[in-house]
N, C-alpha and C positions, 0 to 999 in steps of 0.2 A: 658047448662049442658053436652050435649053429647061433644060438642066442647073442654070443657076442660078437660074432662076425656080421650079423645083421646089425646090430647096435653099430659098429665100425664103419659101416657102408652106411648108413644113413646119417651118420654123423658127417661122414666124407663130402655126401650129395649137398647135407645143409650149409655146410663150408664154403663148397664151390657156389651154391647159391647166394650165399652172403657177400661174395668175393665178385659175381656179377653186379648184384646190387651195388654194391660201392662203387665201382665201374662206371654203371649207369649213372649213379649219383654225382660223380666227380669228385669222389671223397677217398681220401684214404683212411684205414682204419682209425690211426692216432687221432685225425681230424673230426671223425665219427666221437669217439672217446672224448676229445675237449668239449664237443658240444652238448654231450651228454651230462658231461660235468658241469656247463655252463647253465643247463637246464634244472640239476641238481639245486646248486646255490640259488637260481631265480627262486625254486620255490623253497627255500631254506628262508630267503628275503621275502617272500611273500610277494615276490613281482611275477603273479600269476599270465600278465602280459606276455611278457617275455620270455615265461616259460612255455606259455600256448602259442607261440610265436615258432619260437625253436621246434616244436613237436609237428607244425602245420607245416612248416619251412621242410622238413625232413621228410613228412609224408608225401609232399608233394613232389618229392624226388624218388621216390618207391623204400623208403626207411620208417619202419613202424616202430615207436617207441610203445612198451608196456611196463607199468608200474606193477611190479610185483613184490607185496610186502614194500621194504627199504630199498630194493634192487630196480634198478632199470634195465632192462633187456631191450637188444632191438633185433629186428628180422626183416626180410624185405617183403615188399607190399607191393600192389601195383601203385604208381605214382598217381595222385591223386586228381590233378589237373596238370597241364602243362607249365613251365616256370620261364620267363625270359626275362632273363637279368633281374630287377628285383620286382618286375611287374608280375603278375599271375596273367597267361594269356587268355582271353576267352576261350572257353570250350564250347568247339561249334559242334552239334551234333545234328549227324545228319538223317532225317526223318524219311520213311518212304512213304509213297504215298498209295492207297490201297482204295481205289474209286467202287463207292458202292452201286449194288449192280441192281434191277429190278428182276422180277420174276421170268423174264424172257431171256435175261442174261444182258440186258441193255445198260450201259452206262448211265447213270444218272446225274445231268452235269452238276458241279459246282462241290460235288463229294469227294474231290482230291485234294 
């Protein structure tokens, strides 16, 4: 009984995460399933450029596709990079500067 309750609870949480991922990606589940079908057809046609683009675009929106045997399943993921329209926005990394100091605790110029 406890095992079934736990499995149901986990299933409900995963479903909520999927719903949030779809919302964040701006997709309805039907639209995502259509893209997955397009990717399957692209792979059948050996159009790997299109297949890879669909996967990359979805990953950028926070949707990971996993090929499991002959099946493709999806799960939420952290978006790979921001997307602006059809163009990828540059990812700006914020770097923190930590100055080097000498044995006296004095900052060494030019090390930040």
